[in-house]
Each structure stands twice: as structure tokens, then as C-alpha cells.
N, C-alpha and C positions, 0 to 999 in steps of 0.2 A: 046580557053581559059579555059573553066570548067574542060578539062582533066587536063592543067597545074597545076593548084593548088593543088586539090591531089597529084599530082606527086612530085611537090616540098615540099610538109609536111612530104611526107614519107621520101623522101631525107634527110630532116634537122632530121628526128627521128632516121634515121640509120647513121647519123655521129655523133650525140651527143651520140648516145647509145656505139660508138666504142671510145670512151675517156676510157683509163684505169685509175682505181683509187684503193686504198685501197689494199686486196692482189692479186688481179690481177698487180697490178703494180711493187709489188715486189716480186713476186713468181719467180725463176730463179736461176742460177750460175752465181758466181761472182769471182773475184780475188779482194784482200785486202791486203791495207799496212796502219800501224799502226805507227804514231809519236807523239812524246811530250817529256815531261820532270816531273820526279817525283823528290817531295822533301822529303827527307827520314828522318824524324826526331828522334832522340835517346830518349830512355825513360830514361837510364841509360849511364853514361861516362865512367864506367870503369868495364874491363870484370874479371874474374877470375885471371887471370895473372897480373894484377894492369897494363895492358896500357890502356892509355887516347884513346878514340875513338874520333873522333868530334862528338859534340851534332846534327851537320844537312851537310847530305850528299844532294848533288843536281847531279843527277844522269841522263843523257839522256835515254830516252826510247828507248830500241832495236827497228830496222824498222820490227817488226813482220808482215811478209808476207803469204800470204796461201789463201784457198779456202774459200769461204761463200756459203752455200745453203740456200735459203728459200724456204720452202716446204708450202702450206698451209695445215692447222690443222682443221679451222671449216670459211667457208667461210660466212656462216651466221654473225657470230660476228668480222669478219674482223680478225682472230688469224691465226698466222705463228709459225712454229717450223724454229730458226733460227741454223744451223752448221755450227760453225767454225772449218775449218781444217788447224792446224798451222803447215809452214814449219819444225819446231823445233819437230815434232813429236804429239804435243798437241791435242785433239779434243776437243770441249767443243759445250756445246747443252744448249739449250736455248728458252722461248717462247716469242710470240710479240704479239703485236698489232698494226694494220694499221690503219691511218685516214686519210682519202685524199693522199698528198704526203708527210705524215709523219708517221714513225715507232718507236716503243718504246718497247725496250727488257726488258726483264725481269733482275733483279740482275742474274750474274753467277759468278761462283768461279773461280780463277786461281790459280793453284798453282806452276806455274812455275812464277820466277820475270823476268820479261824481260827485266832488265837491268844490265849494266856493272859498278860493283863500285870499283874505286882505293883505295882499301886495301887489304891486304894478305889473308885475310880470306874469306871464301866462306861461302853462306847460308846456313845453316843446315836446315830450315823449312821457308816456304812462306805461308800466307794467305793472299789471295786479293780476295774483292769483285769487282766486274766492273757493270756498271748502263750504258746504254747508248740511247740514242734518235737520230735518223737521220731523212735525210730528202732527197728526190729523187730528181735531176735534170735532165733534157733533157732524162728522160724514161731510163736512162742506167746509172747513178752513184748515189750511196748514200754516201752523207758525215754525218759520227756519230760524235757526240759530244759524247767523253767516260770517266768515272769517276772512278777512282780507288781510292778504299780505304781496309786498311788492315795492314796486320804487316809484318817483315821477324827479323828472329831469325841469326846473324851472330856473332860466339863465343857465349858468354853468354849472348849477349844484345837484347832485341829486341826493333827493330824500328819501328816506325810507317811511313805508308805510306801515301802521298797524292798527288794527281795528280797538274799538272800545265798544262792547255790547251792539251788534246790529241785528237786526233784527228785521225778516220780511214774513207779513204776512199775505196771506193768496187765499182769495175766498171764489168760492165755485161758481162759475156763472150759469 
């Protein structure tokens, strides 16, 4: 019986130290998909050709898909580097921090508008700031809440972009 108690204590310590959290939980390769809706609001409603453009456009976010890689940059401070490799060819790199089963990404820029708008003009410039935070589920799926803010110029009209419930789901490969 005297030998049983130290063995039991050692087993419990070993089992509790196997639980992943922070950077250890998040590091790895993932496949992701993003969906949601953007509200695109015009700052002006008439372009240089005197064509009236709607004041508010609602656009569904294209289903961004791609690969996501999370690498540990500073284990002591639970800091990571996150690389998004979008199927359309864009690559975005940002930093983040992990806290238990939560991950918080630093703001990053997207210069491609991932929506289709039903007007005859194509965007001439896009500037979007994305912020995101996520939570790990079942040690293999991260659900991110994404926030898109910025502007897009179509013709000579500049529109403000604001999101509506954008999610990204990333599954560990």
C-alpha cells in the first residue's frame, strides 16, 4: 500500500501535464473557410458620370478557403505567428497570443475585397483591416470571430465596409 500512493501521485501529475493549452494547443496546420455578410455603405451616391449608386450595398462574403499555419514565436509569452494562405493566391502574416483555449490575432490588412457586388463596375482599390479572436474546440477546430473594417473604391465612389457576423472555421490537418 505504501508503494501505491507515490505511484498514484506520479500518474496524476503525468496525466495533468499532458493537457495542451496556449501555444501548444494551437500550433499546427489547418484548413479554413470563411463566410458572413458585409454591409458596404457609400460616402457619396453619385460618381463622375452622374450615375446614382445605391447608398447601401449588402454583399455576401465569398467563401474564402485556404490553409492556415500557426507557429510558436515565443513560448514563454504564448505568442504565435499566423500565416493565412488563401486559395485565391493572397498570403497574409500576422502575430497573435494564446490564452488557454483562446487565440487573439493582431490586426492585419487585406487588399482584396472577398465579395461580389452586383453593380457593373469593378473595385479599383480596397483597404480592409481585419481583427480576429477564436476559440479551440475538441483540440482540432478553431472558430474565429472576424471583424472587417475599411473602404473600397468603385468608380469614383468610396464606400465604407462594415461586417455582419463573419466566422472562420479552421480544422487541424
